[in-house]
C-alpha positions in Angstrom: -16.1 -54.5 35.1 -14.1 -52.9 32.4 -16.3 -49.9 32.4 -15.9 -49.7 36.2 -12.2 -49.8 35.9 -12.1 -47.1 33.3 -14.4 -44.9 35.4 -12.1 -45.3 38.4 -9.1 -44.5 36.2 -10.8 -41.3 35.0 -11.7 -40.3 38.5 -8.1 -41.0 39.6 -6.7 -38.8 36.8 -9.0 -36.0 37.8 -7.8 -36.2 41.4 -4.1 -36.3 40.4 -4.5 -33.3 38.1 -6.7 -31.4 40.6 -4.0 -31.7 43.2 -1.6 -30.0 40.8 -4.1 -27.3 40.0 -4.1 -26.6 43.8 -0.3 -26.9 43.8 -0.3 -24.1 41.2 -2.1 -22.0 43.7 0.5 -23.0 46.3 3.4 -22.0 44.1 2.4 -18.3 43.8 -0.1 -17.6 46.6 2.5 -16.3 49.0 4.3 -14.2 46.4 1.0 -12.7 45.2 0.2 -11.7 48.8 3.7 -10.6 49.9 2.7 -7.0 50.7 -0.5 -8.0 52.6 1.3 -10.8 54.5 4.1 -8.4 55.4 1.6 -6.1 57.0 -0.3 -8.9 58.7 2.9 -10.4 60.2 4.5 -6.9 60.7 7.7 -7.8 58.8 9.5 -6.5 55.7 9.3 -7.9 52.2 12.8 -9.3 52.7 11.6 -11.2 55.8 8.5 -12.5 54.0 10.9 -13.8 51.3 12.9 -15.6 54.0 9.8 -17.1 55.5 8.9 -18.4 52.0 12.1 -20.5 52.2 10.2 -22.7 54.6 8.7 -24.4 51.5 12.1 -25.4 50.3 13.1 -26.6 53.8 10.0 -28.8 53.9 11.0 -30.3 50.5 14.6 -30.8 51.6 13.5 -32.7 54.7 10.7 -34.7 53.1 12.0 -35.7 49.6 14.7 -38.1 50.9 12.1 -39.7 53.2 9.5 -40.0 50.4 12.1 -41.6 48.2 13.0 -44.2 50.9 9.4 -45.2 51.7 8.2 -45.1 48.0 8.6 -48.8 47.6 7.0 -49.6 50.9 3.6 -47.8 51.1 0.8 -47.4 48.6 0.9 -44.3 46.4 -2.6 -43.4 47.7 -1.0 -42.6 51.1 1.2 -40.1 49.4 -1.8 -38.3 48.0 -3.4 -38.1 51.5 -0.2 -36.7 53.0 0.1 -34.1 50.2 -3.5 -32.9 50.4 -3.6 -32.8 54.2 -0.3 -31.0 54.4 -1.4 -28.3 51.9 -4.6 -27.8 53.9 -2.5 -27.2 57.1 -0.4 -24.7 55.1 -3.4 -22.7 53.8 -5.3 -22.6 57.1 -2.1 -21.8 59.0 -1.0 -18.8 56.8 -4.3 -17.0 57.3 -4.7 -17.8 61.0 -1.2 -17.9 62.6 0.8 -14.8 63.5 3.6 -16.3 65.5 6.9 -16.2 63.5 7.8 -19.9 64.3 4.2 -21.0 63.7 4.1 -19.2 60.3 7.4 -20.9 59.2 6.1 -24.3 60.3 2.9 -23.9 58.3 4.9 -22.8 55.2 7.1 -25.8 55.9 4.0 -28.1 55.4 3.7 -26.8 51.8 7.1 -28.3 51.1 6.0 -31.6 52.6 2.8 -31.5 50.4 4.8 -30.9 47.3 7.2 -33.8 47.9 4.4 -36.2 48.8 2.4 -35.4 45.7 5.5 -35.7 43.4 6.5 -39.1 45.0 3.0 -40.5 44.6 1.8 -38.9 41.3 4.7 -39.2 38.8 5.3 -43.0 39.2 1.5 -43.5 39.2 1.1 -41.6 35.9 4.0 -43.3 34.3 2.5 -46.7 35.3 -0.9 -45.7 34.0 0.5 -44.7 30.6 2.6 -47.9 30.2 5.9 -46.3 30.8 5.6 -43.3 28.6 6.9 -40.6 31.0 6.2 -37.8 28.5 2.5 -37.9 29.6 3.6 -36.5 33.0 4.2 -33.2 31.3 0.4 -32.7 31.3 0.8 -32.1 35.1 2.3 -28.8 34.2 -0.9 -27.7 32.4 -2.8 -28.0 35.6 -0.1 -26.3 37.7 -0.1 -23.4 35.2 -3.9 -23.2 35.3 -3.6 -22.8 39.1 -0.9 -20.1 38.6 -3.1 -18.4 36.0 -6.3 -18.1 38.1 -4.7 -17.3 41.5 -3.5 -13.8 40.5 -6.9 -13.1 39.0 -8.5 -14.1 42.3 -6.1 -12.0 44.3 -6.7 -9.0 42.0 -10.5 -9.4 42.4 -10.2 -9.5 46.1 -7.9 -6.5 46.2 -10.1 -4.5 43.8 -13.2 -5.2 45.7 -11.5 -4.7 49.1 -12.3 -8.2 50.2 -10.4 -10.3 52.7 -7.2 -11.7 51.1 -7.7 -15.1 52.9 -10.5 -16.2 50.6 -7.9 -17.4 48.1 -6.5 -19.7 50.8 -10.0 -20.8 51.7 -10.6 -21.8 48.0 -7.5 -24.0 48.2 -8.8 -25.8 51.3 -12.2 -26.3 49.7 -10.8 -27.9 46.6 -8.5 -30.2 48.7 -11.4 -31.4 50.8 -13.4 -32.3 47.7 -10.4 -34.2 46.3 -9.8 -36.1 49.6 -13.5 -37.3 49.4 -13.0 -38.4 45.8 -9.7 -40.2 46.4 -11.1 -42.0 49.5 -13.5 -43.9 47.3 -11.0 -44.9 44.6 -9.1 -48.2 44.7 -5.5 -47.7 43.7 -3.4 -50.8 43.0 0.1 -51.1 44.5 2.8 -50.2 42.1 5.8 -52.5 42.5 9.3 -51.0 42.0 12.8 -52.4 42.2 14.0 -51.8 45.8 17.7 -51.9 44.9 19.2 -48.4 45.5 21.2 -46.5 43.0 24.8 -46.3 44.1 28.0 -45.1 42.4 29.2 -48.8 42.2 26.2 -50.0 40.2 26.0 -47.0 37.8 27.9 -47.1 34.6 30.6 -44.4 34.5 29.2 -42.9 31.3 25.9 -42.2 33.2 27.5 -40.4 36.1 28.1 -37.1 34.4 24.6 -37.1 33.0 23.2 -37.9 36.4 25.2 -35.0 38.0 24.1 -32.6 35.2 20.4 -33.6 35.6 20.5 -33.2 39.4 21.9 -29.6 39.0 19.4 -29.0 36.3 16.7 -30.0 38.8 17.9 -27.0 40.9 18.3 -24.4 38.1 15.0 -25.2 36.3 13.0 -25.0 39.6 14.9 -21.9 40.6 14.0 -20.1 37.4 10.3 -20.6 38.0 10.4 -19.7 41.7 12.6 -16.6 41.1 10.3 -15.2 38.4 7.0 -15.9 40.0 8.1 -14.5 43.4 9.3 -11.2 42.1 7.7 -10.3 38.7 4.7 -8.5 40.4 7.0 -6.4 42.6 9.3 -5.8 39.6 6.3 -4.5 37.6 5.3 -2.2 40.4 8.6 -0.8 41.4 10.7 -0.8 38.2 8.1 -0.7 35.4 5.7 1.5 37.5 2.6 -0.5 36.5 -0.7 -0.5 38.4 -1.6 -3.3 40.9 -3.9 -4.9 38.3 -1.4 -4.9 35.5 1.4 -6.1 37.8 -0.6 -9.2 38.7 -1.6 -9.7 35.1 2.0 -10.2 34.1 2.1 -13.3 36.2 -1.1 -14.5 34.7 0.4 -14.0 31.3 3.4 -16.1 32.4 1.0 -18.8 33.5 -1.0 -18.6 30.2 2.3 -18.9 28.3 3.1 -21.9 30.4 -0.2 -23.6 29.5 0.4 -22.9 25.8 4.0 -24.1 26.0 3.0 -27.4 27.6 0.4 -28.1 24.9 3.0 -27.3 22.2 5.7 -29.3 23.9 3.4 -32.3 24.3 2.4 -32.2 20.6 6.0 -31.8 19.5 7.1 -34.8 21.7 4.6 -37.1 19.8 6.6 -36.5 16.6 10.1 -35.3 17.7 12.0 -37.7 19.9 15.3 -35.9 20.2 14.5 -34.7 23.7 18.0 -33.5 24.6 18.3 -31.0 21.6 14.7 -29.9 22.3 15.7 -29.1 25.9 18.6 -26.9 24.7 16.3 -25.0 22.3 13.7 -24.4 24.9 16.2 -23.1 27.5 17.4 -20.5 25.0 14.1 -18.7 24.9 13.7 -17.5 28.5 17.1 -15.8 28.3 15.9 -13.7 25.4 12.6 -13.0 27.1 14.3 -11.8 30.2 16.6 -9.5 28.2 13.5 -7.9 26.6 11.8 -7.5 30.0 14.9 -5.8 31.4 15.5 -3.5 28.4 12.1 -2.7 26.9 9.9 0.2 27.9 6.9 -0.9 25.8 4.3 -2.6 28.0 2.9 -4.7 25.2 6.4 -6.0 24.3 7.0 -6.8 28.0 3.7 -8.6 28.2 4.6 -10.8 25.2 8.0 -11.5 26.8 6.3 -12.7 30.0 4.2 -14.9 27.8 7.3 -16.3 26.1 9.1 -16.8 29.4 6.2 -18.8 30.7 6.0 -20.7 27.5 9.6 -21.8 27.8 10.9 -21.8 31.3 7.6 -23.1 32.7 6.4 -25.2 29.8 7.3 -28.5 31.4 11.1 -28.3 30.8 11.7 -29.5 34.4 9.4 -32.5 33.8 11.2 -33.0 30.5 14.5 -33.2 32.4 12.8 -35.8 34.7 11.7 -37.8 31.7 15.3 -38.0 30.5 16.4 -39.0 34.1 13.7 -41.8 34.3 14.8 -43.1 30.9 18.4 -43.5 32.3 17.1 -45.4 35.4 13.7 -47.0 34.3 13.7 -49.4 37.3 14.0 -46.6 39.9 11.4 -44.1 38.9 10.3 -43.1 42.4 13.9 -42.8 43.7 14.9 -40.8 40.6 11.9 -38.5 41.0 12.7 -37.9 44.6 16.4 -37.2 43.9 15.5 -34.8 41.0 13.0 -32.9 43.0 15.2 -32.9 46.1 17.6 -30.7 44.2 14.6 -28.6 43.1 13.7 -28.3 46.8 17.2 -26.9 47.5 16.2 -24.2 45.0 12.9 -23.7 46.9 14.9 -23.2 50.1 17.8 -21.1 48.8 16.2 -18.8 46.2 13.9 -16.9 48.5 17.0 -16.2 50.7 19.3 -15.3 47.8 16.7 -13.1 46.1 15.8 -11.5 49.5 19.5 -10.5 49.8 19.7 -9.3 46.2 16.5 -7.2 46.8 18.5 -5.0 49.2 20.3 -3.7 46.2 17.1 -3.0 44.3 14.6 -5.1 42.3 16.8 -4.7 39.1 19.6 -6.8 40.8 17.1 -9.6 41.4 16.3 -9.8 37.7 19.9 -9.5 36.5 20.6 -12.5 38.8 17.7 -14.4 37.2 19.2 -13.7 33.7 22.6 -15.2 34.8 20.8 -18.3 36.2 19.2 -18.8 32.8 22.6 -18.8 31.1 23.9 -21.4 33.6 20.8 -23.6 32.9 21.5 -23.4 29.2 25.1 -24.4 29.7 24.0 -27.5 31.7 21.6 -28.8 29.1 24.0 -28.1 26.3 26.7 -30.3 27.9 24.0 -32.9 28.7 23.0 -33.0 25.0 26.7 -33.5 24.0 27.0 -36.4 26.5 23.9 -38.0 25.2 25.4 -38.2 21.7 28.5 -39.8 23.2 26.4 -42.4 24.9 24.5 -43.1 21.7 
């Protein structure tokens, strides 16, 4: 019986992490195909960027709902909702040409993201006896997806193959995962149903709560901003080839994987999470400055690696860990609230950057640099508040 339980736990972990590998595909698959999709849908790059905001709108609508029902339905249901929604997204993007239909399909990617987050994070925390740091491993699998997807896209472009095969691979992985999840028994996770309100939150926690919610926005925005535009920046501003432009995103993802591993190891020994968060948020600002100012391709490649190793190393998940430690009895609700603000970024950043793109791709990356400074200010104040709280 014990062996059977352990076997089911391993299979469940594989399914949870495979979902986030596919989610890594979902995070960059539209940006890596912006030019092709623009031609397919007969719209400009700016309009493709606006269409991508459908992911954020899907998150905005679904995160509050997921947070509400998190204590009512089994977490397994969330996994099904996430996998089916991502399948609808992938099939829809390659088969639908109607503007409203396209936006609706992209909207389902946002639903998928929120459903997976609401089900997976509390489940992993429960499986690891409350040690939320282990959820950072999710970022490794997301980054692996972000790493391989540009390589797949480059292979398809180089060999003049149909761009839709990358979406087909997404669906195939999801179907295999649905079959695996269907045969796993997942116990119901009980959580406190009392909602968090201003009245029952200690005053000294309110500022930290506000800072963390805004950080949920800025940390997600940094990743979306960079992954959406780095390939176009490389083509238009750096004048790199198609292959090298896609490679910069793969380097970002590789850096993310390395950063997660380093961060996970550091967290086993170093428990001052707030100061660590400040340190990590300094690095992407320097990396962006190098990308903007340097003309050496090798230096720029290393900067992309460093940006991924910091901004996408699991710092958003680290912020969530801090949040869950403040409200240990409300993990699902806190996760939904944190990622709700991230979903606002998913909705607004494609629109904001699309507008900035009208002034040139350089304006887009200067805006990203300013966003990084704002994020650093937020975590610095958060670290100071944590010292006051003891």
